[in-house]
N, C-alpha and C positions, 0 to 999 in steps of 0.2 A: 592820548587820543584813542578812543575805542573804534574798532572797525565796525562798519555797518554790516547787516546781513548780506547785502549785495556784494560788499567788498570781501567778505569771508568766502563767498562763492567765486568771485572773479579772480582772486589771488590765491585760491586754494593750493595750487601747485607750488607757489612760493612759500606758503605758510608751513607746509610739511618739510621744507628744506631746513635742515639743522642750522645751516649757516645764514639763513635769512629769517624765517619765522615771523612772528608778529612784530618784534622790535625792528627788524630790517625793513619790513613792509611799511611800517609807520614812518621810517626815515625816508623811504622812497616817496611816499605821499606828501611829505613835508618839503621835499627837495625842489630847488630851482636850478634848472640846467639850461645853459645857452648852447644852441646848436648853430654853428656857422656854415651856412649853405644847405639848400634843400635839393642838392644834385644827386649823383649816383651814390655817394657815401651818405649824405645827409638824409636821403629818403628812408633807407632801412634803419638808420639811427633813430630818426623821429618816430617811426612806427613802433620799434621795439621799446623805446623809452616810454612812449604813451601807453603801450600795452602793459608795461611793467608797473604803471601807476605813478610815474614821476608827476608830482603835483602841479608844477608850473614849468612849461617849456617856452623859452624865449628862442625865437627863430629869426635870424638875420639873413635876408636874401632879397635882392632887388631885381631878379630875373623874371622872365615870363616863360611859360611852357612852350617848348619848340618840338616839332616832330622828331628831331634827332635825339631828344632827351629820352624818348619812350623806350629805347632799347635797354635802359638800365635804371631809370628813375621811377621806381615802382609805385610811388604815391599818385602818379598822374596817368590820365587816360587820353585817348585821341580827342574826345570832346573838350578837353581842357586847354587845347592848343591856343595860345594867345593870352591866356589868363595869367595873372600874377601867381608865381609859385607859392608865395606865403599864404595867399588867400585860399588856394586850393588845398594846401597842406593842412591849414587850420580846420577846414571842413572835414577832411578825411580823418584827422585825428580825433575830432569831437565825436564823429560817428563811431570810431573805434573804441574810445574810452572817455566818457564824460567826466571822469575824475581828473583828467589831464587838461589843465587850462593852458591855452596857447596864446602867447603874446608875439605878434608879428612885427618885426622891424623891417620895413620895406626900404632898405638902403644897402649900399655896399659898405662892408666893414673896412675902415682905413685906420692908419696910425692916429688920425685926429679924433675919431669917435670910438675907438676900441675900448678905452678906459670906461666910458659911460655905459657901454653895452655889457661889459664884464662885471662892473661893480655890483649890480643887484642880484647876481646868481652865486650859487655854491660851487659850481663846476662847469667847465666848458668842454664841448666836443667840437673839434675842428675838422670839417671835411671840405675845406676850400681847395682851390685848384691853382693858386700861385704862391710862390715863396713870400712875396711881399705881404699878402694877407696872412699867411701862416705866422710870419715873424711879428706882424702887428698884434695878432691874437696872443702869441706867446709873451711878448713884452708886457702887454696889459695884464696877463695872468700873473706874471712875476711881480709886477708892481702892486697888484691887489692881493697877492697871496692865494690865488685860486689854482686848484689842480687843473691840468689840461690833458685831455685825451686827444691825440692827433693821429689822423690816418691819411694815407695818400695811395693812389693807384695810377698805373699807366700800363698799357699793353696787357700782359698777363702777370704783372708783378704788383705787389702791394706791401704796405708796411703799416704798423700801428704801434704806438707806444704811449706811455703815461709820464708826464713831466710835472714835478712838484718840488722845486728846489727849496721851498720853505720847509720841507720835511727832510728830503734827501735827494741826492743825485743832481743831474744837470737840468737846464731848461732847454727848450727846443733850439734856441739860438746857439747854445753851446755845441749842438750837433751840426747845425747848418752854417752858422756864421752870418755873413752878409747876404743880401739879395743877389743871386747870380745874374750876370749880364744876359740880356735876352729873356728875362723871366716872362713866362706866359703859360697858358693852359696846354700842357703837353698832350693831354688826351685828344684834343681837337686835331692835333698834328699826327700823332703816332697811333691813335686808336686805343680802345680799351674793351676788354671782354665784360659784357654786362653783368654776368653772374659773379665776376670778381668783385664788383662794387657791392653786391649783396653780401658776399663773404666778409670783406673787410669792414663794411658798415656794421654788420651784425657783431663783429668782434669788438669794434669800438663801443657799441652800445653795451655789450657785455662788460667791458672794463668800467664803463661809467656806472652801471648798475651795481657791480661788485664794490666799487669805491663807496657809493652812497650807502649801500646796505651794510658795509663793513664785512663783506664776505671774501674769503680766500686771499690770494696774493696778487696784487696788481702788477702790471708791467712797468713798475716804477723805475725810471732810469734805464729802461731796456727797450729795445726795438725788436719786434717780431717781424721777420721778413718772409714773404710768401712768394714762391714761384709756382704759379698754377700750371704752367706747361709741363713741368717735371714733377709736380706734386711734392716739392721740397719746401720745408720751412726751417728756419733757424732763428735763434734769438741772440742778439748781441747786446753787450753792456756799453753804455755811453758814459764817458768820464766828464765830470764838470770841468769847464774851462775857466781857470782863475782869471783870465783876461777878458772874459765875456762882459760886454758893456751893459747887458741887461741884468744878469744875476751875480756877476763877479765871482762865479764858482762857489756861491754860498752853500750849495748843497754838499760840497766836498767834505767840509768839517762835520756836518751832520751825519753823512754817510759813514765817516770814520769813527763817530762817537759810539761807545758801548751802549 
């Protein structure tokens, strides 16, 4: 697929990157990525994936814009209050980059529909706010063999990692286990710094772009932890769980293989 003159201009800063170049940009334009949630994390993820030229963005979100969202959900404006987030996001992303087609699924992702939502895409980025949703996404990714970029935030802390047990390492369920008792959106209770959502959402988008373009080293089987109050970051490795009911620790053997 040859790039058009407009695309040569639009993606010029990617094209001069040795690790991306023309081949990487063509992979981005051909990619199909599912983004779970258009909230604090999903908003910057969607913006940067669209700007990067991801060819088809599937967005699953059943929420409407609320005034309390605007402190961190940067795709939305005051005039959008009450409108479906998916509808507004599709408008913003089309204006940002017409190369990015947006497919909106105006529903809540559950264990019952996750497989159907994951099946048509090449990669999933999860910015949801409960463990039940995150685990439903992870289990569907394991079953379909899709890589998962997962991010989460609360207060001044955040994390992002990449899970692909079909290649190596654990799945997200290896890390979390079962849905904890009292599972709910912690940000609504304890608060979250808006700019932190931008930081972790951008990092999740970066991991997705690297994966699709084949650039650099992904956070595969690792979790990057951020403490914004103290400006400290650290990266921890997560071991596959041989007893995991989703992946059965399948990534352990692949990790150990030469």
